[in-house]
C-alpha positions as a Markdown table, in Angstrom:
| # | Residue | x | y | z |
|---|---|---|---|---|
| 1 | Met | 34.9 | 44.1 | -10.8 |
| 2 | Thr | 35.3 | 41.9 | -7.7 |
| 3 | Pro | 35.3 | 38.2 | -8.6 |
| 4 | Ala | 32.6 | 36.1 | -7.0 |
| 5 | Val | 33.7 | 34.1 | -4.0 |
| 6 | Thr | 33.3 | 30.4 | -4.4 |
| 7 | Thr | 31.9 | 28.7 | -1.3 |
| 8 | Pro | 31.3 | 25.0 | -0.8 |
| 9 | Ser | 27.5 | 25.5 | -1.2 |
| 10 | Ser | 27.9 | 27.2 | -4.5 |
| 11 | Arg | 29.0 | 24.0 | -6.3 |
| 12 | Pro | 25.9 | 22.6 | -8.1 |
| 13 | Leu | 24.4 | 19.2 | -7.8 |
| 14 | Arg | 22.6 | 18.9 | -11.1 |
| 15 | Val | 19.3 | 16.9 | -10.8 |
| 16 | Gly | 17.5 | 15.0 | -13.5 |
| 17 | Leu | 14.0 | 13.8 | -12.3 |
| 18 | Ile | 11.9 | 11.1 | -14.0 |
| 19 | Gly | 8.1 | 11.4 | -13.6 |
| 20 | His | 6.0 | 14.5 | -12.9 |
| 21 | Gly | 3.0 | 13.2 | -11.0 |
| 22 | Phe | 2.4 | 13.3 | -7.3 |
| 23 | Met | 5.9 | 12.2 | -6.2 |
| 24 | Gly | 7.6 | 14.3 | -9.0 |
| 25 | Ala | 5.9 | 17.4 | -7.6 |
| 26 | Ala | 7.0 | 16.6 | -4.0 |
| 27 | His | 10.6 | 15.8 | -5.0 |
| 28 | Ser | 10.8 | 18.9 | -7.1 |
| 29 | His | 9.7 | 21.1 | -4.2 |
| 30 | Ala | 12.3 | 19.5 | -2.0 |
| 31 | Trp | 15.2 | 20.1 | -4.5 |
| 32 | Arg | 14.1 | 23.7 | -4.8 |
| 33 | Thr | 13.9 | 24.2 | -1.1 |
| 34 | Ala | 16.6 | 22.2 | 0.7 |
| 35 | His | 19.6 | 24.5 | 0.3 |
| 36 | Arg | 17.6 | 27.5 | 1.2 |
| 37 | Phe | 17.0 | 26.2 | 4.8 |
| 38 | Phe | 19.9 | 23.9 | 5.4 |
| 39 | Asp | 23.6 | 24.6 | 5.0 |
| 40 | Leu | 24.6 | 22.1 | 2.4 |
| 41 | Pro | 28.0 | 21.3 | 0.7 |
| 42 | Leu | 26.3 | 21.3 | -2.8 |
| 43 | Thr | 23.4 | 23.4 | -4.2 |
| 44 | Pro | 20.7 | 21.3 | -6.0 |
| 45 | Glu | 20.0 | 22.6 | -9.5 |
| 46 | Leu | 16.9 | 21.3 | -11.3 |
| 47 | Arg | 18.3 | 20.5 | -14.7 |
| 48 | Thr | 16.1 | 18.1 | -16.7 |
| 49 | Leu | 12.6 | 16.7 | -16.2 |
| 50 | Ala | 11.7 | 13.5 | -18.0 |
| 51 | Gly | 8.2 | 12.2 | -18.7 |
| 52 | Arg | 6.3 | 10.3 | -21.4 |
| 53 | Arg | 3.4 | 12.8 | -22.0 |
| 54 | Arg | 4.9 | 15.5 | -24.1 |
| 55 | Glu | 1.6 | 17.5 | -23.9 |
| 56 | Thr | 1.9 | 18.0 | -20.1 |
| 57 | Leu | 5.7 | 17.8 | -19.7 |
| 58 | Ala | 6.6 | 21.4 | -20.6 |
| 59 | Glu | 3.9 | 22.7 | -18.2 |
| 60 | Ser | 5.2 | 20.6 | -15.4 |
| 61 | Ala | 8.8 | 21.7 | -16.0 |
| 62 | Glu | 7.8 | 25.3 | -15.9 |
| 63 | Arg | 5.8 | 24.8 | -12.7 |
| 64 | Phe | 8.4 | 22.7 | -10.9 |
| 65 | Gly | 11.4 | 24.9 | -12.1 |
| 66 | Phe | 13.3 | 22.6 | -14.4 |
| 67 | Ala | 15.5 | 24.1 | -17.2 |
| 68 | Ala | 14.9 | 21.4 | -19.8 |
| 69 | Thr | 12.6 | 18.4 | -20.6 |
| 70 | Thr | 12.9 | 15.1 | -22.4 |
| 71 | Thr | 10.6 | 12.2 | -23.2 |
| 72 | Arg | 13.4 | 9.6 | -22.8 |
| 73 | Trp | 14.7 | 8.8 | -19.3 |
| 74 | Gln | 17.8 | 7.5 | -21.0 |
| 75 | Asp | 18.8 | 11.1 | -21.9 |
| 76 | Leu | 19.3 | 11.8 | -18.2 |
| 77 | Val | 21.5 | 8.8 | -17.7 |
| 78 | Glu | 23.6 | 9.7 | -20.8 |
| 79 | Asp | 23.9 | 13.4 | -20.1 |
| 80 | Pro | 27.3 | 14.2 | -18.6 |
| 81 | Glu | 25.8 | 17.4 | -17.1 |
| 82 | Ile | 23.4 | 15.4 | -14.8 |
| 83 | Asp | 24.9 | 14.4 | -11.4 |
| 84 | Leu | 21.9 | 12.7 | -9.8 |
| 85 | Val | 18.9 | 10.8 | -11.2 |
| 86 | Asp | 15.7 | 11.0 | -9.1 |
| 87 | Ile | 13.2 | 8.1 | -9.9 |
| 88 | Cys | 9.6 | 9.0 | -9.3 |
| 89 | Thr | 7.9 | 6.3 | -11.6 |
| 90 | Pro | 5.9 | 3.2 | -11.0 |
| 91 | Gly | 7.7 | 0.3 | -9.4 |
| 92 | Asp | 8.0 | -1.8 | -12.6 |
| 93 | Thr | 10.5 | 0.8 | -14.0 |
| 94 | His | 12.8 | 1.3 | -11.0 |
| 95 | Arg | 15.2 | -1.5 | -11.6 |
| 96 | Glu | 16.1 | -0.6 | -15.2 |
| 97 | Ile | 16.5 | 3.1 | -14.5 |
| 98 | Ala | 18.5 | 2.7 | -11.3 |
| 99 | Leu | 20.9 | 0.1 | -12.7 |
| 100 | Ala | 21.6 | 2.3 | -15.8 |
| 101 | Ala | 22.1 | 5.4 | -13.7 |
| 102 | Leu | 24.4 | 3.8 | -11.2 |
| 103 | Ala | 26.4 | 2.2 | -14.0 |
| 104 | Ala | 26.8 | 5.7 | -15.6 |
| 105 | Gly | 28.1 | 7.1 | -12.3 |
| 106 | Lys | 25.0 | 9.0 | -11.3 |
| 107 | His | 23.8 | 9.3 | -7.7 |
| 108 | Val | 20.3 | 7.9 | -7.4 |
| 109 | Leu | 17.3 | 8.7 | -5.3 |
| 110 | Cys | 14.6 | 6.0 | -5.9 |
| 111 | Glu | 11.1 | 6.1 | -4.6 |
| 112 | Lys | 9.7 | 3.3 | -2.5 |
| 113 | Pro | 9.2 | 0.4 | -2.5 |
| 114 | Leu | 12.5 | -0.2 | -4.1 |
| 115 | Ala | 11.3 | -2.7 | -6.7 |
| 116 | Asn | 8.4 | -5.0 | -7.6 |
| 117 | Ser | 10.2 | -8.2 | -6.4 |
| 118 | Val | 13.0 | -9.4 | -4.1 |
| 119 | Ala | 15.0 | -10.5 | -7.1 |
| 120 | Glu | 14.9 | -7.0 | -8.6 |
| 121 | Ala | 15.7 | -5.4 | -5.3 |
| 122 | Glu | 18.7 | -7.7 | -4.7 |
| 123 | Glu | 20.1 | -6.7 | -8.1 |
| 124 | Met | 19.6 | -3.0 | -7.3 |
| 125 | Ala | 21.2 | -3.4 | -3.8 |
| 126 | Asp | 24.2 | -5.2 | -5.3 |
| 127 | Ala | 24.7 | -2.4 | -7.9 |
| 128 | Ala | 24.3 | 0.3 | -5.2 |
| 129 | Arg | 27.0 | -1.4 | -3.0 |
| 130 | Ala | 29.4 | -1.6 | -6.0 |
| 131 | Ala | 28.7 | 2.0 | -6.9 |
| 132 | Ser | 29.3 | 3.1 | -3.4 |
| 133 | Ala | 32.9 | 1.8 | -3.6 |
| 134 | Arg | 33.3 | 4.3 | -6.6 |
| 135 | Gly | 31.9 | 7.2 | -4.6 |
| 136 | Ile | 28.3 | 7.0 | -6.0 |
| 137 | Arg | 25.6 | 7.4 | -3.4 |
| 138 | Ser | 22.0 | 6.0 | -3.5 |
| 139 | Leu | 19.0 | 6.4 | -1.3 |
| 140 | Cys | 15.5 | 4.9 | -1.2 |
| 141 | Gly | 12.7 | 7.4 | -0.5 |
| 142 | Phe | 11.1 | 6.3 | 2.7 |
| 143 | Ser | 10.4 | 10.0 | 3.4 |
| 144 | Tyr | 8.4 | 9.5 | 6.6 |
| 145 | Arg | 11.7 | 8.8 | 8.5 |
| 146 | Arg | 12.3 | 12.5 | 8.1 |
| 147 | Thr | 9.2 | 13.5 | 10.1 |
| 148 | Pro | 10.6 | 15.3 | 13.2 |
| 149 | Ala | 8.3 | 13.5 | 15.6 |
| 150 | Leu | 9.3 | 10.0 | 14.3 |
| 151 | Ala | 13.0 | 10.9 | 14.2 |
| 152 | Tyr | 12.6 | 12.0 | 17.8 |
| 153 | Ala | 10.8 | 8.8 | 18.7 |
| 154 | Arg | 13.8 | 6.9 | 17.3 |
| 155 | Gln | 16.1 | 8.9 | 19.6 |
| 156 | Leu | 14.0 | 8.2 | 22.6 |
| 157 | Val | 14.0 | 4.5 | 21.9 |
| 158 | Ala | 17.8 | 4.5 | 21.5 |
| 159 | Glu | 18.1 | 6.5 | 24.8 |
| 160 | Gly | 16.1 | 3.8 | 26.6 |
| 161 | Phe | 13.0 | 5.9 | 27.3 |
| 162 | Val | 10.6 | 3.0 | 26.7 |
| 163 | Gly | 12.9 | 0.4 | 28.2 |
| 164 | Glu | 12.7 | -3.1 | 26.7 |
| 165 | Ile | 10.2 | -3.1 | 23.8 |
| 166 | Arg | 7.5 | -5.6 | 24.4 |
| 167 | Gln | 4.9 | -4.9 | 21.7 |
| 168 | Val | 4.5 | -3.0 | 18.5 |
| 169 | Arg | 1.4 | -1.7 | 16.6 |
| 170 | Ala | 1.5 | -0.2 | 13.2 |
| 171 | Gln | -1.2 | 1.0 | 10.9 |
| 172 | Tyr | -1.5 | 2.9 | 7.6 |
| 173 | Leu | -5.1 | 3.8 | 6.9 |
| 174 | Gln | -6.4 | 5.7 | 3.9 |
| 175 | Asp | -9.8 | 5.9 | 2.2 |
| 176 | Trp | -9.2 | 7.1 | -1.4 |
| 177 | Leu | -10.3 | 3.8 | -2.8 |
| 178 | Ala | -13.3 | 3.3 | -0.5 |
| 179 | Asp | -15.7 | 4.3 | -3.3 |
| 180 | Ala | -16.2 | 1.2 | -5.4 |
| 181 | Asp | -16.4 | 3.4 | -8.5 |
| 182 | Ala | -13.1 | 5.1 | -8.0 |
| 183 | Pro | -11.3 | 4.8 | -11.3 |
| 184 | Met | -8.6 | 2.3 | -12.2 |
| 185 | Thr | -5.0 | 3.5 | -11.8 |
| 186 | Trp | -1.6 | 1.9 | -12.2 |
| 187 | Arg | -1.6 | 1.4 | -8.4 |
| 188 | Leu | -4.2 | -1.3 | -8.9 |
| 189 | Glu | -2.2 | -3.2 | -11.4 |
| 190 | Lys | 0.2 | -5.8 | -10.0 |
| 191 | Glu | 2.4 | -5.7 | -13.1 |
| 192 | Lys | 3.1 | -2.0 | -12.5 |
| 193 | Ala | 2.8 | -1.6 | -8.8 |
| 194 | Gly | 4.0 | -5.0 | -7.5 |
| 195 | Ser | 1.3 | -5.1 | -4.8 |
| 196 | Gly | -1.5 | -2.9 | -3.5 |
| 197 | Ala | -1.9 | -1.4 | 0.0 |
| 198 | Leu | 0.8 | -3.8 | 1.2 |
| 199 | Gly | 3.6 | -2.2 | -0.9 |
| 200 | Asp | 2.2 | 1.2 | -1.5 |
| 201 | Ile | 1.7 | 2.2 | 2.2 |
| 202 | Gly | 2.4 | -0.9 | 4.2 |
| 203 | Ala | 6.0 | -0.6 | 3.2 |
| 204 | His | 6.3 | 2.7 | 5.0 |
| 205 | Val | 5.3 | 1.2 | 8.4 |
| 206 | Val | 7.5 | -1.8 | 7.9 |
| 207 | Asp | 10.4 | 0.5 | 7.3 |
| 208 | Leu | 9.5 | 2.7 | 10.2 |
| 209 | Val | 9.1 | 0.0 | 12.8 |
| 210 | Gln | 12.5 | -1.5 | 11.9 |
| 211 | Trp | 14.1 | 1.9 | 11.9 |
| 212 | Val | 12.6 | 3.3 | 15.1 |
| 213 | Thr | 13.2 | 0.1 | 17.0 |
| 214 | Gly | 16.5 | -0.8 | 15.5 |
| 215 | Thr | 15.3 | -4.4 | 15.1 |
| 216 | Asp | 14.5 | -6.4 | 11.9 |
| 217 | Ile | 11.3 | -8.3 | 11.3 |
| 218 | Glu | 12.2 | -12.0 | 11.1 |
| 219 | Ala | 8.8 | -13.7 | 10.5 |
| 220 | Val | 5.3 | -12.8 | 9.4 |
| 221 | Ser | 1.8 | -14.2 | 9.3 |
| 222 | Gly | -0.3 | -12.3 | 6.7 |
| 223 | Thr | -3.7 | -12.1 | 5.1 |
| 224 | Leu | -4.5 | -10.0 | 2.0 |
| 225 | Ala | -7.9 | -9.1 | 0.5 |
| 226 | Thr | -9.1 | -7.4 | -2.6 |
| 227 | Val | -12.3 | -5.8 | -1.5 |
| 228 | Val | -13.4 | -4.3 | -4.8 |
| 229 | Pro | -12.5 | -6.7 | -7.6 |
| 230 | Thr | -13.2 | -4.4 | -10.6 |
| 231 | Arg | -12.9 | -0.7 | -11.2 |
| 232 | Pro | -14.2 | 1.7 | -13.9 |
| 233 | Ala | -11.6 | 1.9 | -16.8 |
| 234 | Ala | -12.3 | 5.6 | -17.3 |
| 235 | Gly | -13.1 | 8.5 | -15.1 |
| 236 | Ala | -12.0 | 11.9 | -13.7 |
| 237 | Met | -8.9 | 11.7 | -11.6 |
| 238 | Gln | -8.7 | 13.8 | -8.4 |
| 239 | Gly | -5.7 | 13.4 | -6.2 |
| 240 | Leu | -4.8 | 9.7 | -6.0 |
| 241 | Gly | -8.4 | 8.7 | -6.8 |
| 242 | Gly | -11.4 | 10.4 | -8.3 |
| 243 | Lys | -14.8 | 9.4 | -9.8 |
| 244 | Gly | -15.0 | 6.7 | -12.4 |
| 245 | Asp | -17.6 | 6.1 | -15.1 |
| 246 | Ala | -19.8 | 3.7 | -13.2 |
| 247 | Ala | -21.8 | 2.8 | -16.4 |
| 248 | Gly | -18.7 | 2.1 | -18.5 |
| 249 | Glu | -16.2 | -0.7 | -18.9 |
| 250 | Arg | -14.6 | -2.1 | -15.7 |
| 251 | Arg | -11.2 | -3.6 | -15.4 |
| 252 | Gln | -9.9 | -6.2 | -13.0 |
| 253 | Val | -8.0 | -5.1 | -9.9 |
| 254 | Thr | -4.9 | -7.4 | -9.5 |
| 255 | Val | -3.6 | -6.2 | -6.2 |
| 256 | Asp | -4.7 | -6.2 | -2.5 |
| 257 | Asp | -6.9 | -3.5 | -1.1 |
| 258 | Thr | -6.2 | -4.5 | 2.5 |
| 259 | Ala | -3.3 | -6.2 | 4.2 |
| 260 | Leu | -3.3 | -7.5 | 7.8 |
| 261 | Phe | -0.2 | -9.2 | 9.2 |
| 262 | Ser | 1.4 | -10.2 | 12.5 |
| 263 | Val | 5.2 | -10.0 | 12.8 |
| 264 | Arg | 7.9 | -11.4 | 15.0 |
| 265 | Leu | 10.9 | -9.1 | 15.4 |
| 266 | Ala | 14.5 | -10.4 | 15.9 |
| 267 | Ser | 14.1 | -9.6 | 19.6 |
| 268 | Ser | 11.1 | -12.0 | 19.7 |
| 269 | Val | 8.7 | -9.0 | 20.2 |
| 270 | Leu | 5.4 | -9.4 | 18.5 |
| 271 | Gly | 3.8 | -6.7 | 16.3 |
| 272 | Ser | 0.5 | -6.2 | 14.5 |
| 273 | Phe | 0.3 | -4.4 | 11.1 |
| 274 | Glu | -2.5 | -3.1 | 9.0 |
| 275 | Ala | -2.5 | -1.3 | 5.6 |
| 276 | Thr | -5.6 | -0.3 | 3.8 |
| 277 | Arg | -6.9 | 2.2 | 1.3 |
| 278 | Met | -10.5 | 1.4 | 2.2 |
| 279 | Ala | -10.8 | 3.0 | 5.7 |
| 280 | Gln | -13.6 | 5.5 | 5.4 |
| 281 | Gly | -12.7 | 8.8 | 7.1 |
| 282 | Arg | -9.0 | 8.1 | 7.5 |
| 283 | Lys | -7.1 | 10.2 | 5.0 |
| 284 | Asn | -3.5 | 9.5 | 5.9 |
| 285 | Ala | -3.5 | 7.9 | 9.3 |
| 286 | Met | 0.0 | 6.4 | 9.5 |
| 287 | Arg | 0.2 | 5.2 | 13.1 |
| 288 | Ile | 3.0 | 3.7 | 15.2 |
| 289 | Glu | 2.8 | 2.6 | 18.8 |
| 290 | Leu | 5.6 | 1.1 | 20.8 |
| 291 | His | 5.0 | -0.3 | 24.3 |
| 292 | Gly | 8.0 | -1.1 | 26.6 |
| 293 | Ser | 8.9 | -1.9 | 30.1 |
| 294 | Arg | 9.4 | 1.7 | 31.1 |
| 295 | Gly | 7.0 | 3.5 | 28.9 |
| 296 | Ala | 5.3 | 3.9 | 25.5 |
| 297 | Ile | 5.4 | 6.1 | 22.4 |
| 298 | Ala | 2.5 | 6.8 | 20.0 |
| 299 | Phe | 2.4 | 8.7 | 16.7 |
| 300 | Asp | -0.3 | 9.5 | 14.1 |
| 301 | Phe | 0.7 | 11.3 | 10.9 |
| 302 | Glu | -2.6 | 13.1 | 10.8 |
| 303 | Arg | -1.1 | 15.0 | 13.7 |
| 304 | Met | 2.4 | 14.9 | 12.4 |
| 305 | Asn | 3.8 | 17.6 | 14.6 |
| 306 | Glu | 2.9 | 15.7 | 17.8 |
| 307 | Leu | 4.4 | 12.7 | 19.6 |
| 308 | Glu | 2.6 | 11.1 | 22.6 |
| 309 | Ile | 5.0 | 9.7 | 25.2 |
| 310 | Tyr | 4.1 | 7.7 | 28.4 |
| 311 | Asp | 6.5 | 7.5 | 31.3 |
| 312 | Ala | 5.6 | 4.4 | 33.3 |
| 313 | Thr | 8.2 | 5.3 | 36.0 |
| 314 | Ala | 6.3 | 8.5 | 37.0 |
| 315 | Pro | 4.7 | 8.4 | 40.4 |
| 316 | Ala | 1.3 | 6.8 | 40.7 |
| 317 | Gly | -1.4 | 9.4 | 40.1 |
| 318 | Arg | 0.8 | 11.4 | 37.6 |
| 319 | Gln | 1.0 | 8.8 | 34.9 |
| 320 | Gly | -0.6 | 9.4 | 31.5 |
| 321 | Phe | 0.3 | 10.1 | 27.9 |
| 322 | Thr | 2.0 | 13.5 | 27.4 |
| 323 | Arg | 1.6 | 15.4 | 24.1 |
| 324 | Val | 5.0 | 16.7 | 22.9 |
| 325 | Leu | 4.9 | 19.3 | 20.2 |
| 326 | Thr | 8.0 | 18.4 | 18.2 |
| 327 | Thr | 8.7 | 21.9 | 16.9 |
| 328 | Glu | 11.5 | 22.9 | 19.4 |
| 329 | Pro | 15.0 | 23.5 | 18.1 |
| 330 | Glu | 16.1 | 20.4 | 20.0 |
| 331 | His | 13.9 | 18.2 | 17.9 |
| 332 | Pro | 15.3 | 16.7 | 14.6 |
| 333 | Tyr | 15.2 | 19.1 | 11.7 |
| 334 | Ala | 13.0 | 21.7 | 13.4 |
| 335 | Ala | 15.7 | 24.3 | 14.1 |
| 336 | Ala | 16.0 | 25.0 | 10.3 |
| 337 | Trp | 12.4 | 26.1 | 10.0 |
| 338 | Trp | 9.9 | 28.3 | 11.9 |
| 339 | Pro | 9.6 | 29.5 | 15.5 |
| 340 | Thr | 8.4 | 27.0 | 18.1 |
| 341 | Gly | 4.8 | 25.9 | 17.6 |
| 342 | His | 4.7 | 26.8 | 13.9 |
| 343 | Gly | 4.2 | 23.3 | 12.5 |
| 344 | Leu | 5.7 | 21.6 | 9.5 |
| 345 | Gly | 3.8 | 19.7 | 6.7 |
| 346 | Tyr | 4.1 | 16.7 | 4.5 |
| 347 | Glu | 6.3 | 18.4 | 2.0 |
| 348 | His | 9.0 | 19.1 | 4.6 |
| 349 | Thr | 9.8 | 15.4 | 5.0 |
| 350 | Phe | 11.0 | 15.4 | 1.3 |
| 351 | Thr | 13.0 | 18.5 | 1.9 |
| 352 | His | 14.7 | 16.8 | 4.8 |
| 353 | Glu | 15.3 | 13.8 | 2.6 |
| 354 | Ala | 16.9 | 15.9 | -0.1 |
| 355 | Ala | 19.1 | 17.7 | 2.5 |
| 356 | Asp | 20.3 | 14.5 | 4.0 |
| 357 | Leu | 21.2 | 13.0 | 0.6 |
| 358 | Val | 23.0 | 16.2 | -0.5 |
| 359 | Arg | 25.0 | 16.2 | 2.7 |
| 360 | Ala | 25.9 | 12.6 | 2.3 |
| 361 | Ile | 27.1 | 13.1 | -1.3 |
| 362 | Gly | 29.1 | 16.1 | -0.2 |
| 363 | Glu | 30.7 | 14.3 | 2.7 |
| 364 | Gly | 31.3 | 11.1 | 0.8 |
| 365 | Thr | 29.2 | 8.9 | 3.1 |
| 366 | Asp | 26.4 | 6.5 | 2.4 |
| 367 | Pro | 22.9 | 7.9 | 3.2 |
| 368 | Ser | 20.1 | 6.0 | 4.9 |
| 369 | Pro | 17.8 | 4.2 | 4.0 |
| 370 | Ser | 20.2 | 2.5 | 1.7 |
| 371 | Phe | 19.1 | 0.1 | -1.1 |
| 372 | Asp | 20.2 | -2.7 | 1.3 |
| 373 | Glu | 17.7 | -1.4 | 3.9 |
| 374 | Ala | 15.0 | -1.1 | 1.2 |
| 375 | Leu | 15.8 | -4.7 | 0.2 |
| 376 | Arg | 15.0 | -5.7 | 3.8 |
| 377 | Val | 11.6 | -4.1 | 3.5 |
| 378 | Gln | 11.1 | -5.9 | 0.1 |
| 379 | Arg | 11.8 | -9.2 | 1.8 |
| 380 | Val | 9.1 | -8.5 | 4.5 |
| 381 | Leu | 6.6 | -7.6 | 1.8 |
| 382 | Ala | 7.3 | -10.8 | -0.1 |
| 383 | Ala | 7.1 | -12.9 | 3.1 |
| 384 | Val | 3.6 | -11.4 | 3.7 |
| 385 | Glu | 2.4 | -12.4 | 0.2 |
| 386 | Ala | 3.9 | -15.9 | 0.6 |
| 387 | Ser | 2.2 | -16.3 | 4.0 |
| 388 | His | -1.1 | -15.3 | 2.6 |
| 389 | Ala | -0.7 | -17.8 | -0.3 |
| 390 | Asp | 0.0 | -20.5 | 2.3 |
| 391 | Gly | -3.0 | -20.1 | 4.5 |
| 392 | Ser | -1.4 | -17.3 | 6.6 |
| 393 | Arg | 1.3 | -19.7 | 7.9 |
| 394 | Trp | 4.1 | -18.1 | 9.8 |
| 395 | Thr | 6.8 | -17.4 | 7.1 |
| 396 | Ala | 10.4 | -16.5 | 7.7 |
| 397 | Val | 11.7 | -13.3 | 6.1 |
| 398 | Gly | 14.7 | -13.8 | 3.8 |
| 399 | Pro | 18.3 | -13.2 | 5.0 |
| 400 | Ala | 19.5 | -9.7 | 5.8 |
| 401 | Pro | 21.8 | -8.1 | 3.1 |
| 402 | Ser | 25.5 | -9.2 | 3.5 |
| 403 | Ala | 26.8 | -5.6 | 3.9 |
| 404 | Pro | 24.1 | -3.4 | 5.4 |
| 405 | Ser | 24.7 | 0.3 | 5.5 |
| 406 | Ala | 24.9 | 2.1 | 8.9 |
| 407 | Ala | 21.8 | 4.3 | 9.6 |
| 408 | Pro | 23.1 | 7.7 | 10.8 |
| 409 | Ala | 21.0 | 9.7 | 13.2 |
| 410 | Pro | 19.1 | 12.6 | 11.7 |
| 411 | Ser | 20.2 | 16.2 | 12.2 |
| 412 | Thr | 19.0 | 17.3 | 15.6 |
| 413 | Ala | 19.4 | 21.1 | 15.2 |
| 414 | Pro | 20.5 | 22.0 | 11.7 |
| 415 | Thr | 21.6 | 25.5 | 10.9 |
| 416 | Pro | 19.6 | 27.5 | 8.5 |
| 417 | Ser | 21.3 | 27.9 | 5.1 |
| 418 | Thr | 23.1 | 31.0 | 4.1 |
| 419 | Ala | 23.5 | 29.9 | 0.5 |
| 420 | Ser | 22.2 | 32.1 | -2.3 |
| 421 | Thr | 20.2 | 31.5 | -4.4 |
| 422 | Thr | 7.1 | 9.8 | -14.2 |
| 423 | Glu | 5.3 | 8.6 | -14.8 |
| 424 | Glu | 2.5 | 11.0 | -15.5 |
| 425 | Thr | -0.1 | 8.7 | -13.9 |
| 426 | Thr | 0.4 | 10.0 | -10.4 |
| 427 | Arg | 3.3 | 8.5 | -8.5 |
């Protein structure tokens, strides 16, 4: 019998995942898929799924591909066979789980926003920095960074395509709460979620603007509104929302439905931001526009494989936005997938995130966005809330972390792999 040849990609990275709702499903798919399309130094192995609802846990583990289950997240932290803990639970649990996992020497992937307060995020960032010195890696799951079109936009900005950035617009528009009788969920409880549309989806565009431009937000002026103050306590869930029992008990909504805020970047550039889950007809319209001295870039996630670019240096009469289909092998991540023009979907952003994290762990480098970068987003969210409470007065964002991690560029043309083979309230 010929002994099996051990290759770098045959070494396992044993994953324990906490939470098996929306995000748990997305992350599980990513861990199953990443090494099959990207050459990675380690092979993710779905070891244990943790969740509180025993009656649905086994079914989720079978569907997602996990070998074992537990109703205690602590079991993942204490298990010497687990290398990485993936946190897909509501924000009020992030701090406790992440701190325990890092202290136990586990790599950590934590969904965004990092925490429910700046104080919690600071503690987590401090712990991640200390763990990094011991070779333990951590990543905050701002997955939209891994959209090929947005990663390409960042490259164009860095190359000077738009010139000096003069204005920024960012929106994240959804409508799953537009029905006043959509049922109550944990996302509408401040104690669990931290904030509403501001932190749930506004955090994404805050992170993206800072990442794409390479410039931090320094001050904000914000206004928040709770459009529907109460929601049915019971109802049938579908996706993130559903249909509540309009005739039954209603519970108080304790977070914002809509967030509007202006920002001033460190470069003195002004930007306008909007986050809402009340925009009828907009399902996942996460939009970014950058306008500069030489051109402009526009993106809408509802057309996630496209980037619009405007070259202001083109001759008069030939100027206009050009649609770029970001499925060429020269575009970030695209070479690992399908032939040109065969687009990617939402789930691919998580696969790219998993691949980048596994590669960083194997290479001994710190991935991005780090907990320090996520802390910066948390400071912006807190400043918006403080501004709203103070009559929308311009409010400074807290200081940047003392030792921010470098943000490596995404893989432009990754090689296809040759390797072989919650929270239950939706995250």
